[in-house]
mmCIF file as gemmi writes it, N, C-alpha and C atoms, coordinates in Angstrom:
data_model
loop_
_atom_site.group_PDB
_atom_site.id
_atom_site.type_symbol
_atom_site.label_atom_id
_atom_site.label_alt_id
_atom_site.label_comp_id
_atom_site.label_asym_id
_atom_site.label_entity_id
_atom_site.label_seq_id
_atom_site.pdbx_PDB_ins_code
_atom_site.Cartn_x
_atom_site.Cartn_y
_atom_site.Cartn_z
_atom_site.occupancy
_atom_site.B_iso_or_equiv
_atom_site.pdbx_formal_charge
_atom_site.auth_seq_id
_atom_site.auth_asym_id
_atom_site.pdbx_PDB_model_num
ATOM 1 N N . UNK Axp A 1 ? -111.692 69.281 52.171 1 0 ? 1 A 1
ATOM 2 C CA . UNK Axp A 1 ? -110.606 68.371 51.873 1 0 ? 1 A 1
ATOM 3 C C . UNK Axp A 1 ? -110.489 68.256 50.356 1 0 ? 1 A 1
ATOM 4 N N . UNK Axp A 2 ? -109.31 68.49 49.83 1 0 ? 2 A 1
ATOM 5 C CA . UNK Axp A 2 ? -109.085 68.365 48.399 1 0 ? 2 A 1
ATOM 6 C C . UNK Axp A 2 ? -108.279 67.104 48.121 1 0 ? 2 A 1
ATOM 7 N N . UNK Axp A 3 ? -108.694 66.384 47.095 1 0 ? 3 A 1
ATOM 8 C CA . UNK Axp A 3 ? -108.011 65.161 46.697 1 0 ? 3 A 1
ATOM 9 C C . UNK Axp A 3 ? -108.397 64.856 45.261 1 0 ? 3 A 1
ATOM 10 N N . UNK Axp A 4 ? -107.641 63.984 44.64 1 0 ? 4 A 1
ATOM 11 C CA . UNK Axp A 4 ? -107.98 63.474 43.316 1 0 ? 4 A 1
ATOM 12 C C . UNK Axp A 4 ? -108.698 62.146 43.495 1 0 ? 4 A 1
ATOM 13 N N . UNK Axp A 5 ? -109.667 61.874 42.64 1 0 ? 5 A 1
ATOM 14 C CA . UNK Axp A 5 ? -110.338 60.579 42.705 1 0 ? 5 A 1
ATOM 15 C C . UNK Axp A 5 ? -110.608 60.079 41.298 1 0 ? 5 A 1
ATOM 16 N N . UNK Axp A 6 ? -110.619 58.769 41.184 1 0 ? 6 A 1
ATOM 17 C CA . UNK Axp A 6 ? -110.814 58.102 39.903 1 0 ? 6 A 1
ATOM 18 C C . UNK Axp A 6 ? -111.781 56.941 40.111 1 0 ? 6 A 1
ATOM 19 N N . UNK Axp A 7 ? -112.801 56.861 39.283 1 0 ? 7 A 1
ATOM 20 C CA . UNK Axp A 7 ? -113.744 55.742 39.308 1 0 ? 7 A 1
ATOM 21 C C . UNK Axp A 7 ? -113.177 54.678 38.371 1 0 ? 7 A 1
ATOM 22 N N . UNK Axp A 8 ? -112.724 53.552 38.928 1 0 ? 8 A 1
ATOM 23 C CA . UNK Axp A 8 ? -112.125 52.512 38.086 1 0 ? 8 A 1
ATOM 24 C C . UNK Axp A 8 ? -113.142 51.447 37.691 1 0 ? 8 A 1
ATOM 25 N N . UNK Axp A 9 ? -114.398 51.614 38.111 1 0 ? 9 A 1
ATOM 26 C CA . UNK Axp A 9 ? -115.452 50.69 37.712 1 0 ? 9 A 1
ATOM 27 C C . UNK Axp A 9 ? -115.375 49.363 38.441 1 0 ? 9 A 1
ATOM 28 N N . UNK Axp A 10 ? -115.943 48.358 37.818 1 0 ? 10 A 1
ATOM 29 C CA . UNK Axp A 10 ? -115.983 47.024 38.424 1 0 ? 10 A 1
ATOM 30 C C . UNK Axp A 10 ? -114.708 46.279 38.057 1 0 ? 10 A 1
ATOM 31 N N . UNK Axp A 11 ? -113.986 45.862 39.089 1 0 ? 11 A 1
ATOM 32 C CA . UNK Axp A 11 ? -112.754 45.096 38.909 1 0 ? 11 A 1
ATOM 33 C C . UNK Axp A 11 ? -112.741 43.946 39.897 1 0 ? 11 A 1
ATOM 34 N N . UNK Axp A 12 ? -111.827 43.015 39.684 1 0 ? 12 A 1
ATOM 35 C CA . UNK Axp A 12 ? -111.74 41.846 40.556 1 0 ? 12 A 1
ATOM 36 C C . UNK Axp A 12 ? -110.305 41.48 40.879 1 0 ? 12 A 1
ATOM 37 N N . UNK Axp A 13 ? -110.118 40.368 41.587 1 0 ? 13 A 1
ATOM 38 C CA . UNK Axp A 13 ? -108.793 39.959 42.056 1 0 ? 13 A 1
ATOM 39 C C . UNK Axp A 13 ? -107.772 39.668 40.955 1 0 ? 13 A 1
ATOM 40 N N . UNK Axp A 14 ? -108.213 39.455 39.734 1 0 ? 14 A 1
ATOM 41 C CA . UNK Axp A 14 ? -107.249 39.222 38.653 1 0 ? 14 A 1
ATOM 42 C C . UNK Axp A 14 ? -106.862 40.52 37.951 1 0 ? 14 A 1
ATOM 43 N N . UNK Axp A 15 ? -107.414 41.637 38.394 1 0 ? 15 A 1
ATOM 44 C CA . UNK Axp A 15 ? -107.114 42.946 37.806 1 0 ? 15 A 1
ATOM 45 C C . UNK Axp A 15 ? -106.14 43.708 38.706 1 0 ? 15 A 1
ATOM 46 N N . UNK Axp A 16 ? -105.29 44.508 38.094 1 0 ? 16 A 1
ATOM 47 C CA . UNK Axp A 16 ? -104.337 45.342 38.833 1 0 ? 16 A 1
ATOM 48 C C . UNK Axp A 16 ? -104.631 46.801 38.505 1 0 ? 16 A 1
ATOM 49 N N . UNK Axp A 17 ? -104.72 47.617 39.541 1 0 ? 17 A 1
ATOM 50 C CA . UNK Axp A 17 ? -104.875 49.059 39.381 1 0 ? 17 A 1
ATOM 51 C C . UNK Axp A 17 ? -103.486 49.66 39.535 1 0 ? 17 A 1
ATOM 52 N N . UNK Axp A 18 ? -103.052 50.385 38.515 1 0 ? 18 A 1
ATOM 53 C CA . UNK Axp A 18 ? -101.729 50.997 38.527 1 0 ? 18 A 1
ATOM 54 C C . UNK Axp A 18 ? -101.885 52.511 38.556 1 0 ? 18 A 1
ATOM 55 N N . UNK Axp A 19 ? -101.283 53.147 39.554 1 0 ? 19 A 1
ATOM 56 C CA . UNK Axp A 19 ? -101.386 54.595 39.74 1 0 ? 19 A 1
ATOM 57 C C . UNK Axp A 19 ? -99.998 55.202 39.577 1 0 ? 19 A 1
ATOM 58 N N . UNK Axp A 20 ? -99.869 56.125 38.628 1 0 ? 20 A 1
ATOM 59 C CA . UNK Axp A 20 ? -98.611 56.851 38.429 1 0 ? 20 A 1
ATOM 60 C C . UNK Axp A 20 ? -98.759 58.242 39.034 1 0 ? 20 A 1
ATOM 61 N N . UNK Axp A 21 ? -97.727 58.682 39.75 1 0 ? 21 A 1
ATOM 62 C CA . UNK Axp A 21 ? -97.766 59.947 40.486 1 0 ? 21 A 1
ATOM 63 C C . UNK Axp A 21 ? -96.621 60.858 40.08 1 0 ? 21 A 1
ATOM 64 N N . UNK Axp A 22 ? -96.837 62.16 40.224 1 0 ? 22 A 1
ATOM 65 C CA . UNK Axp A 22 ? -95.777 63.133 39.993 1 0 ? 22 A 1
ATOM 66 C C . UNK Axp A 22 ? -94.946 63.368 41.254 1 0 ? 22 A 1
ATOM 67 N N . UNK Axp A 23 ? -95.394 62.866 42.383 1 0 ? 23 A 1
ATOM 68 C CA . UNK Axp A 23 ? -94.689 63.01 43.659 1 0 ? 23 A 1
ATOM 69 C C . UNK Axp A 23 ? -95.312 62.097 44.695 1 0 ? 23 A 1
ATOM 70 N N . UNK Axp A 24 ? -94.839 62.187 45.911 1 0 ? 24 A 1
ATOM 71 C CA . UNK Axp A 24 ? -95.361 61.347 46.981 1 0 ? 24 A 1
ATOM 72 C C . UNK Axp A 24 ? -96.78 61.758 47.349 1 0 ? 24 A 1
ATOM 73 N N . UNK Axp A 25 ? -97.602 60.761 47.68 1 0 ? 25 A 1
ATOM 74 C CA . UNK Axp A 25 ? -98.988 61.023 48.076 1 0 ? 25 A 1
ATOM 75 C C . UNK Axp A 25 ? -99.576 59.771 48.697 1 0 ? 25 A 1
ATOM 76 N N . UNK Axp A 26 ? -100.682 59.947 49.377 1 0 ? 26 A 1
ATOM 77 C CA . UNK Axp A 26 ? -101.46 58.815 49.868 1 0 ? 26 A 1
ATOM 78 C C . UNK Axp A 26 ? -102.31 58.301 48.709 1 0 ? 26 A 1
ATOM 79 N N . UNK Axp A 27 ? -102.269 56.999 48.471 1 0 ? 27 A 1
ATOM 80 C CA . UNK Axp A 27 ? -103.034 56.379 47.395 1 0 ? 27 A 1
ATOM 81 C C . UNK Axp A 27 ? -103.826 55.229 48.002 1 0 ? 27 A 1
ATOM 82 N N . UNK Axp A 28 ? -105.155 55.273 47.859 1 0 ? 28 A 1
ATOM 83 C CA . UNK Axp A 28 ? -105.985 54.211 48.427 1 0 ? 28 A 1
ATOM 84 C C . UNK Axp A 28 ? -107.04 53.737 47.43 1 0 ? 28 A 1
ATOM 85 N N . UNK Axp A 29 ? -107.348 52.459 47.522 1 0 ? 29 A 1
ATOM 86 C CA . UNK Axp A 29 ? -108.372 51.813 46.718 1 0 ? 29 A 1
ATOM 87 C C . UNK Axp A 29 ? -109.562 51.565 47.635 1 0 ? 29 A 1
ATOM 88 N N . UNK Axp A 30 ? -110.726 52.133 47.276 1 0 ? 30 A 1
ATOM 89 C CA . UNK Axp A 30 ? -111.89 52.108 48.154 1 0 ? 30 A 1
ATOM 90 C C . UNK Axp A 30 ? -113.122 51.577 47.432 1 0 ? 30 A 1
ATOM 91 N N . UNK Axp A 31 ? -113.946 50.818 48.153 1 0 ? 31 A 1
ATOM 92 C CA . UNK Axp A 31 ? -115.253 50.432 47.619 1 0 ? 31 A 1
ATOM 93 C C . UNK Axp A 31 ? -116.204 51.616 47.812 1 0 ? 31 A 1
ATOM 94 N N . UNK Axp A 32 ? -117.408 51.57 47.225 1 0 ? 32 A 1
ATOM 95 C CA . UNK Axp A 32 ? -118.305 52.738 47.31 1 0 ? 32 A 1
ATOM 96 C C . UNK Axp A 32 ? -118.656 53.168 48.736 1 0 ? 32 A 1
ATOM 97 N N . UNK Axp A 33 ? -118.856 52.232 49.636 1 0 ? 33 A 1
ATOM 98 C CA . UNK Axp A 33 ? -119.194 52.585 51.021 1 0 ? 33 A 1
ATOM 99 C C . UNK Axp A 33 ? -118.057 53.35 51.677 1 0 ? 33 A 1
ATOM 100 N N . UNK Axp A 34 ? -116.836 52.858 51.517 1 0 ? 34 A 1
ATOM 101 C CA . UNK Axp A 34 ? -115.693 53.527 52.125 1 0 ? 34 A 1
ATOM 102 C C . UNK Axp A 34 ? -115.34 54.817 51.407 1 0 ? 34 A 1
ATOM 103 N N . UNK Axp A 35 ? -115.578 54.89 50.095 1 0 ? 35 A 1
ATOM 104 C CA . UNK Axp A 35 ? -115.357 56.15 49.381 1 0 ? 35 A 1
ATOM 105 C C . UNK Axp A 35 ? -116.324 57.222 49.88 1 0 ? 35 A 1
ATOM 106 N N . UNK Axp A 36 ? -117.56 56.841 50.112 1 0 ? 36 A 1
ATOM 107 C CA . UNK Axp A 36 ? -118.554 57.777 50.652 1 0 ? 36 A 1
ATOM 108 C C . UNK Axp A 36 ? -118.113 58.282 52.027 1 0 ? 36 A 1
ATOM 109 N N . UNK Axp A 37 ? -117.623 57.381 52.873 1 0 ? 37 A 1
ATOM 110 C CA . UNK Axp A 37 ? -117.125 57.776 54.195 1 0 ? 37 A 1
ATOM 111 C C . UNK Axp A 37 ? -115.921 58.715 54.055 1 0 ? 37 A 1
ATOM 112 N N . UNK Axp A 38 ? -115.041 58.432 53.109 1 0 ? 38 A 1
ATOM 113 C CA . UNK Axp A 38 ? -113.867 59.279 52.855 1 0 ? 38 A 1
ATOM 114 C C . UNK Axp A 38 ? -114.314 60.687 52.466 1 0 ? 38 A 1
ATOM 115 N N . UNK Axp A 39 ? -115.315 60.771 51.578 1 0 ? 39 A 1
ATOM 116 C CA . UNK Axp A 39 ? -115.828 62.066 51.142 1 0 ? 39 A 1
ATOM 117 C C . UNK Axp A 39 ? -116.377 62.881 52.313 1 0 ? 39 A 1
ATOM 118 N N . UNK Axp A 40 ? -117.018 62.215 53.266 1 0 ? 40 A 1
ATOM 119 C CA . UNK Axp A 40 ? -117.608 62.888 54.427 1 0 ? 40 A 1
ATOM 120 C C . UNK Axp A 40 ? -116.585 63.189 55.511 1 0 ? 40 A 1
ATOM 121 N N . UNK Axp A 41 ? -115.36 62.661 55.353 1 0 ? 41 A 1
ATOM 122 C CA . UNK Axp A 41 ? -114.35 62.842 56.388 1 0 ? 41 A 1
ATOM 123 C C . UNK Axp A 41 ? -114.54 61.875 57.542 1 0 ? 41 A 1
ATOM 124 N N . UNK Axp A 42 ? -115.282 60.802 57.302 1 0 ? 42 A 1
ATOM 125 C CA . UNK Axp A 42 ? -115.53 59.803 58.339 1 0 ? 42 A 1
ATOM 126 C C . UNK Axp A 42 ? -114.483 58.712 58.359 1 0 ? 42 A 1
ATOM 127 N N . UNK Axp A 43 ? -114.757 57.678 59.119 1 0 ? 43 A 1
ATOM 128 C CA . UNK Axp A 43 ? -113.864 56.538 59.241 1 0 ? 43 A 1
ATOM 129 C C . UNK Axp A 43 ? -114.031 55.642 58.018 1 0 ? 43 A 1
ATOM 130 N N . UNK Axp A 44 ? -112.928 55.257 57.414 1 0 ? 44 A 1
ATOM 131 C CA . UNK Axp A 44 ? -112.961 54.425 56.217 1 0 ? 44 A 1
ATOM 132 C C . UNK Axp A 44 ? -111.845 53.391 56.277 1 0 ? 44 A 1
ATOM 133 N N . UNK Axp A 45 ? -111.995 52.361 55.478 1 0 ? 45 A 1
ATOM 134 C CA . UNK Axp A 45 ? -110.962 51.336 55.343 1 0 ? 45 A 1
ATOM 135 C C . UNK Axp A 45 ? -110.728 51.085 53.866 1 0 ? 45 A 1
ATOM 136 N N . UNK Axp A 46 ? -109.484 50.957 53.495 1 0 ? 46 A 1
ATOM 137 C CA . UNK Axp A 46 ? -109.149 50.684 52.11 1 0 ? 46 A 1
ATOM 138 C C . UNK Axp A 46 ? -107.752 50.116 51.998 1 0 ? 46 A 1
ATOM 139 N N . UNK Axp A 47 ? -107.389 49.791 50.797 1 0 ? 47 A 1
ATOM 140 C CA . UNK Axp A 47 ? -106.077 49.238 50.515 1 0 ? 47 A 1
ATOM 141 C C . UNK Axp A 47 ? -105.175 50.348 50.025 1 0 ? 47 A 1
ATOM 142 N N . UNK Axp A 48 ? -103.938 50.373 50.498 1 0 ? 48 A 1
ATOM 143 C CA . UNK Axp A 48 ? -102.987 51.363 50.039 1 0 ? 48 A 1
ATOM 144 C C . UNK Axp A 48 ? -102.328 52.073 51.196 1 0 ? 48 A 1
ATOM 145 N N . UNK Axp A 49 ? -101.827 53.27 50.939 1 0 ? 49 A 1
ATOM 146 C CA . UNK Axp A 49 ? -101.137 54.045 51.959 1 0 ? 49 A 1
ATOM 147 C C . UNK Axp A 49 ? -100.275 55.112 51.295 1 0 ? 49 A 1
ATOM 148 N N . UNK Axp A 50 ? -99.277 55.584 52.042 1 0 ? 50 A 1
ATOM 149 C CA . UNK Axp A 50 ? -98.413 56.638 51.548 1 0 ? 50 A 1
ATOM 150 C C . UNK Axp A 50 ? -97.47 56.048 50.497 1 0 ? 50 A 1
ATOM 151 N N . UNK Axp A 51 ? -97.49 56.601 49.3 1 0 ? 51 A 1
ATOM 152 C CA . UNK Axp A 51 ? -96.682 56.093 48.203 1 0 ? 51 A 1
ATOM 153 C C . UNK Axp A 51 ? -95.437 56.948 48.028 1 0 ? 51 A 1
ATOM 154 N N . UNK Axp A 52 ? -94.293 56.307 48.081 1 0 ? 52 A 1
ATOM 155 C CA . UNK Axp A 52 ? -93.014 56.98 47.902 1 0 ? 52 A 1
ATOM 156 C C . UNK Axp A 52 ? -92.501 56.758 46.481 1 0 ? 52 A 1
ATOM 157 N N . UNK Axp A 53 ? -92.804 55.577 45.925 1 0 ? 53 A 1
ATOM 158 C CA . UNK Axp A 53 ? -92.369 55.23 44.573 1 0 ? 53 A 1
ATOM 159 C C . UNK Axp A 53 ? -93.566 55.128 43.648 1 0 ? 53 A 1
ATOM 160 N N . UNK Axp A 54 ? -93.313 55.336 42.38 1 0 ? 54 A 1
ATOM 161 C CA . UNK Axp A 54 ? -94.378 55.25 41.388 1 0 ? 54 A 1
ATOM 162 C C . UNK Axp A 54 ? -93.917 54.331 40.263 1 0 ? 54 A 1
ATOM 163 N N . UNK Axp A 55 ? -94.745 53.558 39.643 1 0 ? 55 A 1
ATOM 164 C CA . UNK Axp A 55 ? -96.189 53.483 39.892 1 0 ? 55 A 1
ATOM 165 C C . UNK Axp A 55 ? -96.507 52.622 41.118 1 0 ? 55 A 1
ATOM 166 N N . UNK Axp A 56 ? -97.699 52.839 41.64 1 0 ? 56 A 1
ATOM 167 C CA . UNK Axp A 56 ? -98.244 52.048 42.739 1 0 ? 56 A 1
ATOM 168 C C . UNK Axp A 56 ? -99.19 51.021 42.124 1 0 ? 56 A 1
ATOM 169 N N . UNK Axp A 57 ? -99.046 49.765 42.504 1 0 ? 57 A 1
ATOM 170 C CA . UNK Axp A 57 ? -99.925 48.708 41.995 1 0 ? 57 A 1
ATOM 171 C C . UNK Axp A 57 ? -100.746 48.131 43.133 1 0 ? 57 A 1
ATOM 172 N N . UNK Axp A 58 ? -102.045 48.017 42.893 1 0 ? 58 A 1
ATOM 173 C CA . UNK Axp A 58 ? -102.956 47.448 43.897 1 0 ? 58 A 1
ATOM 174 C C . UNK Axp A 58 ? -103.888 46.463 43.202 1 0 ? 58 A 1
ATOM 175 N N . UNK Axp A 59 ? -104.248 45.417 43.929 1 0 ? 59 A 1
ATOM 176 C CA . UNK Axp A 59 ? -105.148 44.398 43.401 1 0 ? 59 A 1
ATOM 177 C C . UNK Axp A 59 ? -106.277 44.228 44.422 1 0 ? 59 A 1
ATOM 178 N N . UNK Axp A 60 ? -107.534 44.403 44.014 1 0 ? 60 A 1
ATOM 179 C CA . UNK Axp A 60 ? -108.632 44.221 44.978 1 0 ? 60 A 1
ATOM 180 C C . UNK Axp A 60 ? -108.722 42.763 45.417 1 0 ? 60 A 1
ATOM 181 N N . UNK Axp A 61 ? -109.182 42.546 46.634 1 0 ? 61 A 1
ATOM 182 C CA . UNK Axp A 61 ? -109.294 41.167 47.117 1 0 ? 61 A 1
ATOM 183 C C . UNK Axp A 61 ? -110.644 40.53 46.785 1 0 ? 61 A 1
ATOM 184 N N . UNK Axp A 62 ? -111.543 41.318 46.19 1 0 ? 62 A 1
ATOM 185 C CA . UNK Axp A 62 ? -112.84 40.774 45.771 1 0 ? 62 A 1
ATOM 186 C C . UNK Axp A 62 ? -113.335 41.553 44.553 1 0 ? 62 A 1
ATOM 187 N N . UNK Axp A 63 ? -114.333 41.006 43.873 1 0 ? 63 A 1
ATOM 188 C CA . UNK Axp A 63 ? -114.899 41.682 42.713 1 0 ? 63 A 1
ATOM 189 C C . UNK Axp A 63 ? -115.891 42.741 43.188 1 0 ? 63 A 1
ATOM 190 N N . UNK Axp A 64 ? -115.831 43.928 42.595 1 0 ? 64 A 1
ATOM 191 C CA . UNK Axp A 64 ? -116.758 44.984 42.964 1 0 ? 64 A 1
ATOM 192 C C . UNK Axp A 64 ? -116.381 46.293 42.287 1 0 ? 64 A 1
ATOM 193 N N . UNK Axp A 65 ? -117.133 47.314 42.606 1 0 ? 65 A 1
ATOM 194 C CA . UNK Axp A 65 ? -116.906 48.66 42.079 1 0 ? 65 A 1
ATOM 195 C C . UNK Axp A 65 ? -115.902 49.352 43.004 1 0 ? 65 A 1
ATOM 196 N N . UNK Axp A 66 ? -114.901 50.023 42.429 1 0 ? 66 A 1
ATOM 197 C CA . UNK Axp A 66 ? -113.862 50.639 43.247 1 0 ? 66 A 1
ATOM 198 C C . UNK Axp A 66 ? -113.523 52.041 42.756 1 0 ? 66 A 1
ATOM 199 N N . UNK Axp A 67 ? -112.966 52.814 43.681 1 0 ? 67 A 1
ATOM 200 C CA . UNK Axp A 67 ? -112.458 54.156 43.43 1 0 ? 67 A 1
ATOM 201 C C . UNK Axp A 67 ? -111.015 54.221 43.917 1 0 ? 67 A 1
ATOM 202 N N . UNK Axp A 68 ? -110.206 55.04 43.253 1 0 ? 68 A 1
ATOM 203 C CA . UNK Axp A 68 ? -108.856 55.343 43.719 1 0 ? 68 A 1
ATOM 204 C C . UNK Axp A 68 ? -108.859 56.788 44.184 1 0 ? 68 A 1
ATOM 205 N N . UNK Axp A 69 ? -108.309 57.021 45.367 1 0 ? 69 A 1
ATOM 206 C CA . UNK Axp A 69 ? -108.164 58.374 45.9 1 0 ? 69 A 1
ATOM 207 C C . UNK Axp A 69 ? -106.674 58.668 46.051 1 0 ? 69 A 1
ATOM 208 N N . UNK Axp A 70 ? -106.268 59.835 45.579 1 0 ? 70 A 1
ATOM 209 C CA . UNK Axp A 70 ? -104.896 60.323 45.728 1 0 ? 70 A 1
ATOM 210 C C . UNK Axp A 70 ? -104.989 61.608 46.536 1 0 ? 70 A 1
ATOM 211 N N . UNK Axp A 71 ? -104.306 61.625 47.686 1 0 ? 71 A 1
ATOM 212 C CA . UNK Axp A 71 ? -104.466 62.718 48.636 1 0 ? 71 A 1
ATOM 213 C C . UNK Axp A 71 ? -103.105 63.057 49.232 1 0 ? 71 A 1
ATOM 214 N N . UNK Axp A 72 ? -102.856 64.328 49.467 1 0 ? 72 A 1
ATOM 215 C CA . UNK Axp A 72 ? -101.611 64.737 50.114 1 0 ? 72 A 1
ATOM 216 C C . UNK Axp A 72 ? -101.69 64.645 51.635 1 0 ? 72 A 1
ATOM 217 N N . UNK Axp A 73 ? -102.824 64.22 52.156 1 0 ? 73 A 1
ATOM 218 C CA . UNK Axp A 73 ? -103 63.964 53.595 1 0 ? 73 A 1
ATOM 219 C C . UNK Axp A 73 ? -102.6 65.165 54.45 1 0 ? 73 A 1
ATOM 220 N N . UNK Axp A 74 ? -103.048 66.347 54.034 1 0 ? 74 A 1
ATOM 221 C CA . UNK Axp A 74 ? -102.792 67.548 54.825 1 0 ? 74 A 1
ATOM 222 C C . UNK Axp A 74 ? -101.458 68.215 54.55 1 0 ? 74 A 1
ATOM 223 N N . UNK Axp A 75 ? -100.637 67.608 53.75 1 0 ? 75 A 1
ATOM 224 C CA . UNK Axp A 75 ? -99.346 68.213 53.414 1 0 ? 75 A 1
ATOM 225 C C . UNK Axp A 75 ? -99.535 69.209 52.279 1 0 ? 75 A 1
ATOM 226 N N . UNK Axp A 76 ? -98.729 70.228 52.251 1 0 ? 76 A 1
ATOM 227 C CA . UNK Axp A 76 ? -98.841 71.249 51.21 1 0 ? 76 A 1
ATOM 228 C C . UNK Axp A 76 ? -98.336 70.753 49.864 1 0 ? 76 A 1
ATOM 229 N N . UNK Axp A 77 ? -98.654 71.499 48.834 1 0 ? 77 A 1
ATOM 230 C CA . UNK Axp A 77 ? -98.175 71.174 47.506 1 0 ? 77 A 1
ATOM 231 C C . UNK Axp A 77 ? -99.267 70.644 46.612 1 0 ? 77 A 1
ATOM 232 N N . UNK Axp A 78 ? -98.85 69.993 45.552 1 0 ? 78 A 1
ATOM 233 C CA . UNK Axp A 78 ? -99.804 69.42 44.616 1 0 ? 78 A 1
ATOM 234 C C . UNK Axp A 78 ? -99.204 68.149 44.04 1 0 ? 78 A 1
ATOM 235 N N . UNK Axp A 79 ? -100.07 67.349 43.471 1 0 ? 79 A 1
ATOM 236 C CA . UNK Axp A 79 ? -99.638 66.099 42.85 1 0 ? 79 A 1
ATOM 237 C C . UNK Axp A 79 ? -100.534 65.837 41.643 1 0 ? 79 A 1
ATOM 238 N N . UNK Axp A 80 ? -99.943 65.294 40.609 1 0 ? 80 A 1
ATOM 239 C CA . UNK Axp A 80 ? -100.703 64.834 39.445 1 0 ? 80 A 1
ATOM 240 C C . UNK Axp A 80 ? -100.697 63.316 39.472 1 0 ? 80 A 1
ATOM 241 N N . UNK Axp A 81 ? -101.757 62.722 38.953 1 0 ? 81 A 1
ATOM 242 C CA . UNK Axp A 81 ? -101.86 61.267 38.97 1 0 ? 81 A 1
ATOM 243 C C . UNK Axp A 81 ? -102.593 60.77 37.741 1 0 ? 81 A 1
ATOM 244 N N . UNK Axp A 82 ? -102.249 59.574 37.334 1 0 ? 82 A 1
ATOM 245 C CA . UNK Axp A 82 ? -103.006 58.883 36.295 1 0 ? 82 A 1
ATOM 246 C C . UNK Axp A 82 ? -103.221 57.449 36.767 1 0 ? 82 A 1
ATOM 247 N N . UNK Axp A 83 ? -104.338 56.884 36.33 1 0 ? 83 A 1
ATOM 248 C CA . UNK Axp A 83 ? -104.718 55.545 36.773 1 0 ? 83 A 1
ATOM 249 C C . UNK Axp A 83 ? -105.057 54.705 35.553 1 0 ? 83 A 1
ATOM 250 N N . UNK Axp A 84 ? -104.599 53.465 35.565 1 0 ? 84 A 1
ATOM 251 C CA . UNK Axp A 84 ? -105.014 52.516 34.538 1 0 ? 84 A 1
ATOM 252 C C . UNK Axp A 84 ? -105.269 51.168 35.189 1 0 ? 84 A 1
ATOM 253 N N . UNK Axp A 85 ? -106.171 50.417 34.581 1 0 ? 85 A 1
ATOM 254 C CA . UNK Axp A 85 ? -106.512 49.08 35.066 1 0 ? 85 A 1
ATOM 255 C C . UNK Axp A 85 ? -105.945 48.062 34.092 1 0 ? 85 A 1
ATOM 256 N N . UNK Axp A 86 ? -105.141 47.151 34.609 1 0 ? 86 A 1
ATOM 257 C CA . UNK Axp A 86 ? -104.595 46.047 33.827 1 0 ? 86 A 1
ATOM 258 C C . UNK Axp A 86 ? -105.48 44.842 34.127 1 0 ? 86 A 1
ATOM 259 N N . UNK Axp A 87 ? -106.26 44.435 33.157 1 0 ? 87 A 1
ATOM 260 C CA . UNK Axp A 87 ? -107.284 43.411 33.39 1 0 ? 87 A 1
ATOM 261 C C . UNK Axp A 87 ? -106.771 41.999 33.128 1 0 ? 87 A 1
ATOM 262 N N . UNK Axp A 88 ? -107.271 41.103 33.994 1 0 ? 88 A 1
ATOM 263 C CA . UNK Axp A 88 ? -107.066 39.688 33.797 1 0 ? 88 A 1
ATOM 264 C C . UNK Axp A 88 ? -105.662 39.165 34.015 1 0 ? 88 A 1
ATOM 265 N N . UNK Axp A 89 ? -104.901 39.77 34.904 1 0 ? 89 A 1
ATOM 266 C CA . UNK Axp A 89 ? -103.569 39.273 35.216 1 0 ? 89 A 1
ATOM 267 C C . UNK Axp A 89 ? -103.679 38.178 36.264 1 0 ? 89 A 1
ATOM 268 N N . UNK Axp A 90 ? -102.917 37.139 36.122 1 0 ? 90 A 1
ATOM 269 C CA . UNK Axp A 90 ? -102.958 36.03 37.093 1 0 ? 90 A 1
ATOM 270 C C . UNK Axp A 90 ? -102.435 36.512 38.437 1 0 ? 90 A 1
ATOM 271 N N . UNK Axp A 91 ? -102.994 35.968 39.495 1 0 ? 91 A 1
ATOM 272 C CA . UNK Axp A 91 ? -102.596 36.347 40.857 1 0 ? 91 A 1
ATOM 273 C C . UNK Axp A 91 ? -101.223 35.817 41.214 1 0 ? 91 A 1
């Protein structure tokens, strides 16, 4: 399975993760346990989904270490992505 991944470090509910894409893709925010499951092709849970518009903004519901995964979900083609964290924004 090929995908892009970004380690966004420790973030919390007042932080926003913004993902810019060159095209449509699945974009998910995962904690380390779910990222590990994603890597193995196992069952995982995360925030996000299929992104049609860019940028995609996500806010974690708790403080912790997170990863962003950008995946074409089995569809052909390629996608470029960039990720930035906007820290300390009010909810």
